[in-house]
C-alpha positions, 0 to 999 in steps of 0.5 A, a space after each residue: 500500500 502506498 504511504 501517504 506523506 504527513 506534515 509536521 509543523 514546527 510552529 508553537 500553538 498560540 491563543 493570540 488573535 491575529 491582527 495588528 499590534 499597537 503599543 497603545 493601552 486603554 483603561 477599562 473605565 474609559 468607555 461609555 459602558 464602563 462609566 455607567 457601572 457605578 450608577 447601576 450598582 447604586 440602583 441595585 442597592 436602592 431597590 434592595 433597601 426599598 424592598 427590605 423597608 417595605 417588608 419591614 413595614 408590612 411586618 411591623 403593621 402585622 405585629 402591631 395588629 396582633 399586639 392590639 389584639 393581645 392587649 385586649 386579651 391582657 386587659 380582659 385578664 387584669 383582675 384574674 388573680 390566678 397567674 397560670 390561668 390568665 396566661 393560658 387564657 391569653 395563649 388560647 385566644 391569641 395563638 389562633 389569631 397569630 396563626 391566621 395572620 401568618 397564613 395570609 403572608 406569602 412572602 417568607 422574609 415578611 413571615 420571618 420578620 412577623 414571627 420574630 416580632 411576635 416572639 418579642 411581643 409575647 415575652 412582654 405580654 407574659 410579663 404584663 399578665 404576671 404583673 397584672 395577676 399579682 396586682 389583682 391578687 394584692 387588690 383582692 386580698 386587701 379588699 378581703 382583709 378590709 372586709 374582715 376588719 370591718 366585720 370584726 369591728 362591727 361585731 365588737 361594737 354590737 356586744 357588751 360582753 367583755 369576753 366577746 370583746 376580747 375575742 373579737 379584738 384577738 381575732 382582728 390582730 390575728 388576721 392583721 398578722 396573717 395578712 402582714 406575713 402573707 404579703 411580707 410587709 415587715 415588722 413596721 407595717 404590723 406595728 401600724 396595723 395593731 395600732 390602727 386596731 387599738 385606735 378604732 376599738 378605743 374610739 368605738 368604746 369611747 363612743 358607746 360610753 357617751 351619754 352614760 353616767 361618768 362617761 368621761 371617767 370611763 373613757 379616761 380609764 380605758 384610754 389610760 389602760 391602753 396607753 392611748 397616747 402612744 398610738 393616738 395623738 391628742 389632736 386625733 383623740 380630740 376630733 373623734 371625741 368631739 364628733 361623737 359628742 356632737 353626733 349624740 347631741 344633734 340626735 337629741 336636739 331636734 327642734 319640734 320633735 316630740 321625742 327630742 330631749 334638750 335637757 340631756 343635750 345641754 347636759 352633754 354640752 356641759 360635759 363636753 366643754 369640761 372633758 379632759 383626756 387622762 393626760 390632761 389634754 382638753 378636748 375643746 381646744 384649738 380649732 374645735 373651740 369655734 365649732 363648739 361655741 356654735 354648737 352650744 349656741 344652736 342647742 341653747 337657742 333651739 331649746 327655748 323655742 322647742 317647747 312652743 313648737 312641740 305644742 304647736 305641732 301637737 295642737 296642729 295634729 289634734 286640730 287636723 283630726 277635729 277638723 276631719 271629724 267636722 268635715 265628715 259630719 258636714 258631708 253626711 248632711 248631703 250624702 248618706 248611702 243608707 238614706 234613699 233621699 240622700 244616696 243619689 249621684 247628685 248628693 254624692 257630688 254636692 258632698 264632695 264639693 262641700 268637702 273640697 271647700 271645707 278643706 281649702 277654707 281650713 287650710 287658709 284659716 290655719 295659714 292666716 291665724 298661726 297663733 290661734 288657740 286650739 279652742 279658737 280653731 275648734 270654734 272656727 271649724 264648727 262654724 265653718 261646718 254649719 255655714 257650708 251646710 247652710 250654703 249648699 243645703 237648698 242649692 241644686 248641684 248644677 248651680 255649684 261651681 268649682 270653689 276658688 278663694 280668689 277668682 270665685 269667692 262665693 262658689 254658688 251661682 244664684 239668680 239675682 232675683 233669689 238674692 234680692 228675695 233673700 235681701 228682702 227677708 233680711 231687711 224684714 228681720 235681720 235676726 232670722 237665719 238667712 243665707 246672705 248672713 252665711 255667705 257674708 261670714 264665710 267670705 269675711 264680711 263681718 263687723 268688729 264683733 264678728 257678726 255678718 255684715 250683709 250690706 258689705 257682702 251685697 256691695 260686692 256680690 250684686 256686681 258679680 251677679 250682674 256681670 254673670 248675667 251679662 256673660 
């Protein structure tokens, strides 16, 4: 077989591109494209920062919304004294809300930010729940303690048994000691609580002594036995004792009250004025002196008026009952359900109208005559009863108008002819009974001796009748 000739190159392989070589070198940043590179990098960085800020803002907004819901739950548990229960209630409610919110977030970076923010907020929420629970416990515990103290003091006040008093006092101090230990309040707090109990019970006993014989001595003995000045200042002692005396005095000195006892009130005034504590401190001193002077002046002034006022009140009550009796007698003259001639509707109405006028005239009389004696009041009521009976007796109910002391003084509508006929009868014999005499007396037309002045009545009555006829 013939051999094929081969060619072997002696040149070295190279990666150089063929072309014209020069000695000129160009900077890579000297071209137009190269000059745009820094700006492009800045735009890229700005876009990344903008995206990060937007994601952070979205995450913050989501966290704030969840925090608002969390705060509502924490507020709802603020009075829960059970810490574990409060935290569990919060978790049970907030966890579904968190999961729901996270499920709506598709961006993994935003979701991560929200989860981190929630973790921080949850730690703070747990802290607030624990703090609120402790505060609620303290508040409730204090309320229970104060209620127990109030019950114990009331029990102490309500008994006169010395054995029970010791028991109630011991119970109060035991409860104070337990409360102090439970809250770890220290020895100074316990000392103040014991002193507060001693103060309240001392003043309670002192108040119960006021009004009893030798009250000042009994209070002094008790105060001294307890060394009261070591826990109760003279100023506070004075205020409390004065207030107790003042309250007792005011309960006795009620002007016009039939049950008032001004003699005892004045005795207590004098006792208070000279009251001294076992250490020589005078109760009525300093700023109390002015209040005491006013109290004393008030009681002494009222005591002078009191008896007269009580008499007036008693007289008023007696007169009211007497007047009611007179009114009932009067009404039976017009209406009686057991009398066929007096049990008609017109009779009932006339009795009602007469009763209304009787009441109004009685009220007007009492106001106009505050100093009238009981005998004078009785006489007026009897005369009024008879005058109203006379006034209404022969008048049909249709002619009786609503009574009014100012606008319709005469109350009964009568024809002018009837009035002139009555005048004629009166002129013929003034001594005889006559309705005009009744009307005159009822409406205040009387002479100096209290006798009816028919002439004065007619001078006013006739123009009224004439005016009615015109209208």
